Every structure is written in C-alpha cells, then in structure tokens.
N, CA and C of each residue as an Amber inpcrd file, in Angstrom:
protein
   333
 104.3090000  98.9080000  94.9030000 103.4710000  98.1560000  94.3790000
 102.0060000  99.0610000  94.2790000 101.5700000  99.4340000  93.3280000
 100.6950000 100.6590000  93.2570000  99.1420000 100.0390000  93.5390000
  98.4350000 100.7180000  94.3710000  97.1420000 100.2740000  94.4790000
  96.8080000  99.4270000  96.0560000  97.8660000  98.3710000  96.2550000
  98.0280000  97.7300000  97.4470000  98.8720000  98.3220000  98.4860000
  98.6260000  97.7270000  99.8390000  99.3520000  98.4560000 100.9620000
 100.6200000  97.6590000 101.1090000 100.5030000  96.4300000 100.3730000
 101.5660000  95.5970000 100.3880000 101.2800000  94.4380000 101.4970000
 100.6930000  94.5080000 102.4930000 100.5760000  93.6630000 103.6900000
  99.0870000  92.8630000 104.0100000  99.1730000  91.8310000 104.5900000
  97.9730000  91.1840000 105.0060000  98.2220000  90.7530000 106.3740000
  97.1380000  90.5730000 106.9770000  97.1170000  90.4540000 108.4950000
  96.4870000  88.9170000 108.9570000  97.2420000  88.1210000 109.4390000
  96.6860000  86.9580000 109.8080000  96.1880000  87.0900000 111.3070000
  94.9010000  86.5770000 111.6880000  94.4020000  86.7020000 112.6640000
  93.7860000  85.1960000 113.3990000  94.4830000  84.6170000 114.1880000
  94.0410000  83.2820000 114.7220000  93.2470000  83.4870000 116.1830000
  92.0930000  83.5980000 116.2240000  91.3680000  83.6570000 117.0470000
  91.2330000  82.4670000 118.1610000  91.4720000  81.0700000 117.6230000
  91.7360000  80.0740000 118.4350000  92.8590000  80.1280000 119.4780000
  93.9020000  80.7240000 118.8160000  95.3520000  80.8640000 119.5200000
  95.6850000  82.2980000 120.0470000  94.7380000  82.8950000 119.9540000
  94.8430000  84.8370000 120.1920000  96.3470000  85.0260000 119.4980000
  96.6280000  84.8620000 118.3780000  97.5110000  85.2970000 117.4100000
  97.4820000  86.2680000 116.5050000  98.3300000  87.1760000 116.1800000
  98.0840000  87.9410000 115.3430000  99.6780000  88.3540000 114.5600000
  99.6430000  88.3380000 113.2430000 101.0620000  88.5290000 112.4710000
 100.6700000  88.8160000 111.0330000 101.5560000  89.8040000 110.8890000
 101.5970000  90.4970000 109.3990000 102.6210000  89.8800000 108.4880000
 102.1270000  89.9080000 107.3400000 102.9910000  89.0150000 106.2570000
 102.8530000  90.0100000 104.9380000 103.7140000  90.1280000 104.1710000
 104.0680000  90.7620000 102.9310000 103.3750000  90.1010000 101.9190000
 102.8180000  90.8690000 100.6770000 102.1860000  90.2660000  99.5470000
 103.0600000  90.5400000  98.2570000 103.4880000  89.7720000  97.6670000
 104.6110000  89.7150000  96.4600000 103.3570000  90.7330000  95.4820000
 104.4400000  91.7130000  94.6050000 103.6680000  92.3110000  93.5670000
 103.2100000  91.3230000  92.6490000 104.0930000  90.1710000  92.5190000
 103.4840000  89.5140000  91.3010000 102.0240000  88.7270000  91.4880000
 102.1120000  88.2990000  92.8680000 100.6070000  87.8830000  93.5110000
  99.6710000  88.7580000  93.1740000 100.0270000  90.0610000  93.9840000
  98.7250000  91.0330000  93.4360000  98.4130000  91.5070000  91.9710000
  99.1780000  91.2630000  91.3210000  99.1110000  91.4540000  89.8670000
  98.1330000  90.2110000  89.0100000  98.6220000  89.0990000  89.6240000
  97.8120000  87.6860000  89.2810000  96.5100000  87.5210000  89.5450000
  96.2870000  87.9680000  90.8990000  95.1790000  87.8620000  91.5150000
  94.2820000  89.0460000  91.9700000  94.0400000  89.8440000  90.9140000
  93.5770000  91.2980000  91.3480000  92.4360000  91.1660000  91.9370000
  92.0080000  92.0770000  93.0290000  90.8670000  92.2390000  93.5950000
  90.6190000  91.4890000  94.8650000  89.6920000  91.9030000  95.6330000
  89.7710000  91.0800000  96.9630000  88.8150000  89.5580000  96.5690000
  88.1550000  89.4950000  95.6220000  88.0060000  87.8980000  95.5870000
  89.1450000  87.0700000  95.0390000  89.7920000  87.5800000  93.9550000
  90.7810000  86.6640000  93.5680000  91.8820000  86.5750000  94.3830000
  92.4000000  87.6880000  95.3910000  93.3700000  87.6790000  96.2950000
  92.9740000  86.6090000  97.4470000  91.8350000  86.6820000  97.7500000
  91.1240000  85.8100000  98.7300000  91.0180000  84.1440000  98.1770000
  90.7980000  83.9080000  97.2400000  90.7840000  82.8350000  96.5670000
  92.0270000  82.2030000  96.4380000  93.3130000  83.1130000  96.1920000
  94.4490000  82.3360000  96.2370000  94.9910000  82.2530000  97.6340000
  94.6790000  83.0250000  98.5600000  94.8740000  82.6440000  99.9090000
  94.4180000  81.3830000 100.3960000  93.2090000  81.1220000 100.1060000
  92.5880000  79.7620000 100.2150000  93.1910000  78.4850000  99.6500000
  93.6790000  78.6800000  98.2980000  94.3470000  77.6360000  97.4980000
  95.5060000  77.5450000  98.2960000  96.4450000  78.5070000  98.5580000
  97.6930000  78.1640000  99.4590000  97.4870000  77.8540000 100.8780000
  96.3840000  77.8230000 101.6310000  96.2180000  77.1540000 102.8120000
  96.1020000  75.5450000 102.4510000  96.0970000  75.2430000 101.1490000
  95.8340000  73.6420000 101.1800000  94.8920000  72.9740000 101.8220000
  93.7920000  73.4340000 102.0670000  92.4970000  72.7080000 102.7180000
  91.8570000  71.8670000 101.9640000  91.4670000  70.9010000 102.5830000
  90.4670000  69.7170000 101.8570000  89.3360000  70.0910000 101.9450000
  88.3500000  70.5500000 101.0890000  86.9860000  71.2210000 101.1880000
  86.0970000  70.2500000 101.9370000  86.5640000  68.9810000 101.9370000
  85.5330000  67.8730000 102.6100000  85.8180000  68.1180000 104.0360000
  87.0350000  68.3140000 104.3090000  87.6950000  68.2280000 105.8610000
  87.0700000  69.6240000 106.6050000  86.7620000  70.8290000 106.1420000
  86.2350000  71.9700000 106.6730000  84.9150000  71.9900000 106.8720000
  84.5380000  72.2830000 108.0470000  83.4960000  72.3880000 108.7960000
  82.9210000  73.9400000 108.6270000  81.6570000  74.0440000 107.8130000
  81.3990000  75.3860000 107.3910000  81.0110000  76.3470000 108.9850000
  80.8940000  75.6450000 109.9100000  80.8030000  76.2460000 111.2410000
  82.0950000  75.9430000 112.1140000  82.8290000  75.4230000 111.7420000
  83.9900000  75.1360000 112.6680000  85.1610000  76.3320000 112.3650000
  86.1380000  75.9560000 113.7130000  87.2010000  76.8780000 113.6200000
  88.1540000  76.7050000 112.3900000  88.0480000  75.6530000 111.9690000
  88.9870000  75.4900000 110.8680000  88.5470000  76.0890000 109.4480000
  87.4790000  76.6890000 109.3230000  86.8780000  77.3950000 108.1570000
  87.6080000  78.6920000 108.3150000  88.2560000  79.1550000 107.2050000
  89.0970000  80.5690000 107.3230000  87.9220000  81.6420000 106.5570000
  88.0980000  82.6190000 107.2130000  87.0970000  83.8130000 106.8150000
  88.2180000  84.7820000 106.4920000  88.1130000  85.1310000 105.0640000
  89.0700000  86.0050000 104.5570000  88.5350000  87.4500000 104.2750000
  88.9130000  88.3330000 104.2790000  88.3900000  89.6530000 104.0920000
  89.4530000  90.2130000 103.4150000  89.1960000  90.6820000 102.0190000
  90.4440000  91.2740000 101.2320000  89.5110000  92.3440000 100.4590000
  90.3390000  93.2820000  99.9860000  89.8430000  94.4650000  99.0940000
  91.0110000  94.3080000  97.7510000  90.3530000  95.1930000  97.0050000
  91.0150000  95.4520000  95.7260000  92.1680000  96.5060000  95.6100000
  92.6730000  96.8440000  94.4470000  93.9660000  97.8180000  94.6670000
  93.2860000  99.3860000  94.6320000  91.6410000  99.3840000  94.3590000
  91.2400000 100.8340000  94.0940000  90.5580000 100.9670000  95.6920000
  90.7170000 100.0960000  96.6110000  90.0000000 100.4460000  97.9620000
  90.8580000 101.8610000  98.3240000  90.2640000 102.7490000  98.7020000
  90.6280000 103.9860000  99.4950000  91.0040000 104.9380000  98.3730000
  90.3940000 104.6470000  97.1950000  90.7240000 105.8000000  96.2620000
  89.1510000 106.4190000  95.8880000  89.1730000 107.5510000  95.2110000
  87.9730000 108.4360000  94.8960000  87.1730000 107.4160000  93.6870000
  87.7090000 106.1450000  93.0400000  87.1540000 105.6210000  92.0060000
  85.6230000 105.0080000  92.4980000  84.6230000 105.4730000  91.6380000
  83.1790000 105.0940000  92.1910000  83.2110000 103.5410000  91.9700000
  82.1410000 103.0130000  92.9670000  81.9540000 101.8520000  92.9480000
  83.2640000 100.5460000  93.2020000  84.1650000 100.9460000  93.4920000
  85.5650000 100.4710000  93.3060000  86.2660000 100.0420000  94.9000000
  85.5760000 100.3910000  95.8000000  85.9580000 100.2200000  97.0340000
  85.3750000  99.0310000  97.8170000  84.8750000  97.9700000  97.3620000
  84.2230000  96.8920000  97.9630000  85.2730000  95.9730000  98.4960000
  84.9690000  95.1510000  99.5440000  85.2520000  94.4930000 100.2630000
  85.0190000  92.6430000  99.9090000  85.6890000  91.8670000  99.8650000
  85.2200000  90.4140000  99.4900000  85.3560000  89.8280000 100.9250000
  84.0800000  88.8700000 101.3910000  84.5910000  87.9830000 102.3870000
  84.5790000  86.8980000 101.8310000  85.4520000  85.7990000 101.7060000
  85.6340000  84.3280000 101.3740000  85.7120000  83.2410000 102.1860000
  84.7520000  82.1760000 102.2190000  84.6710000  81.2470000 103.0450000
  84.1730000  80.1630000 102.4980000  84.0200000  78.9390000 103.5840000
  83.2260000  77.8760000 102.9880000  81.7470000  77.8140000 103.4480000
  81.0440000  78.1480000 102.2100000  79.4580000  78.3860000 102.6750000
  78.9590000  77.0230000 103.2490000  77.8030000  77.7240000 104.4530000
  77.2390000  76.5520000 104.8980000  75.9400000  76.0140000 104.0820000
  75.6210000  76.6860000 103.2730000  74.4430000  76.2290000 102.2020000
  74.8980000  75.3280000 101.1770000  76.1070000  75.8420000 100.2670000
  76.2880000  74.8270000  99.2850000  77.5570000  73.9820000  99.5530000
  78.3820000  74.1220000 100.6490000  79.3860000  73.3350000 101.0280000
  80.4460000  73.5570000 100.0330000  80.3650000  74.9330000  99.5220000
  81.8250000  75.0770000  98.5370000  82.4620000  76.3270000  98.8530000
  83.6660000  76.5430000  98.3070000  84.4020000  78.1830000  98.8050000
  83.1030000  79.0800000  98.0480000  82.9220000  80.0640000  98.8120000
  81.9610000  81.0550000  98.2960000  82.6020000  82.2740000  98.6910000
  82.0440000  83.5070000  98.0460000  82.1950000  85.0490000  98.9310000
  81.1660000  85.6590000  98.6860000  81.1150000  86.7150000  99.4000000
  80.2220000  87.8380000  99.6760000  80.9710000  89.1940000  99.6350000
  80.2460000  90.0710000  99.1930000  80.8540000  91.6960000  98.9960000
  80.2580000  92.6210000  99.7890000  80.9510000  93.6670000 100.0680000
  80.1250000  94.8110000 100.8180000  80.9250000  95.9810000 100.3920000
  79.9410000  96.9740000 100.3320000  80.6670000  98.3450000  99.5440000
  80.8720000  99.2500000 101.0780000  80.8250000 100.2500000 100.8940000
  81.0580000 101.3470000 101.9900000  82.2490000 101.6110000 102.0750000
  82.8560000 101.7450000 103.3950000  84.3660000 102.2470000 103.5310000
  85.1770000 101.1080000 104.1480000  84.7460000  99.8330000 104.4850000
  85.7050000  98.8200000 104.7910000  86.6820000  98.5240000 103.9190000
  86.8440000  98.5620000 102.7800000  88.0810000  98.3280000 102.1710000
  88.8280000  99.6020000 102.1910000  88.4880000 100.6650000 102.3260000
  89.4190000 101.8340000 102.2860000  89.9540000 101.9690000 103.6130000
  89.3790000 101.5300000 104.8560000  90.0950000 101.3730000 106.4130000
  90.6590000 100.2480000 106.3990000  90.5960000  99.0190000 105.5920000
  91.4010000  98.0250000 105.7340000  93.0210000  98.7320000 105.2070000
  92.8030000  99.3460000 103.9690000  93.8840000 100.0360000 103.5000000
  94.8940000 100.6660000 104.0920000  94.0300000 101.9580000 104.6710000
  94.3610000 102.7550000 105.4440000  95.4920000 102.2800000 106.4900000
  94.6730000 101.2030000 107.3740000  95.3110000 100.4300000 108.2310000
  96.8190000  99.9430000 108.0850000  96.6180000  99.5380000 106.7770000
  98.1290000  98.6100000 106.5710000  99.0590000  99.6530000 106.2760000
  98.4800000 100.6930000 105.8320000  99.9260000 101.8380000 105.5320000
 100.1850000 102.7060000 106.7430000  99.7160000 102.2790000 107.8670000
 100.2260000 103.1050000 109.0920000 101.4440000 102.1580000 109.5380000
 101.9930000 102.9900000 110.4590000 103.6860000 102.1920000 110.7690000
 103.1430000 101.3240000 111.8060000
C-alpha cells in the first residue's frame, strides 16, 4: 500500500488497552487523507450522534494522517483530529501541520 503504513492503533484510555489493526488498501484508496479515513472510522463505530457526550469518554478522538505524511511534499504532512464538537454537536475535525503526521507514519513502520 503506497503512502500509508498500513496500520492503525486503537487506544482505550478507560480500559488501559492498546491494539494494532491493519488498514485495507481498498479503504485507504476510497477514503484518502486523514479526514476521510477518520470519518470512515467514525462511521464504522456505528455511534448514534445524539448518544455521544462531547465531553464524555464515549466521544472518540481520532488522529489520522494522509498518504503523503513523512514525505518531502510541501504542505502535505498535516494530521487531522476527528471528534464530536461540543460547539456544534456534530462530527467535526481540526488539522495540524508540522511533524505529527510524519512521526505517526514512522511509528507505524517500526517493528
């Protein structure tokens, strides 16, 4: 799978659990980028938006990056955070530049 490390990390702070899971090439191609992949994960969690407290532990915080993270492509190494917004009560996102996306990808490539 070109561009992605092929893995995602699930961290449950309430249960102190960590697990790694693969990402299929088909999903990576259909939902390209950190925001697309993050919203796909939200959809797969099958959460009822009305049942999720924006400040509660059931509100997932997904941090994802796109396929160009960790490359020399200018302005393409952003990471996206996807969550239920306490302001709008809808699924929302925010992005951050810098090296976070690159470090996420490098960490996934480590054995």
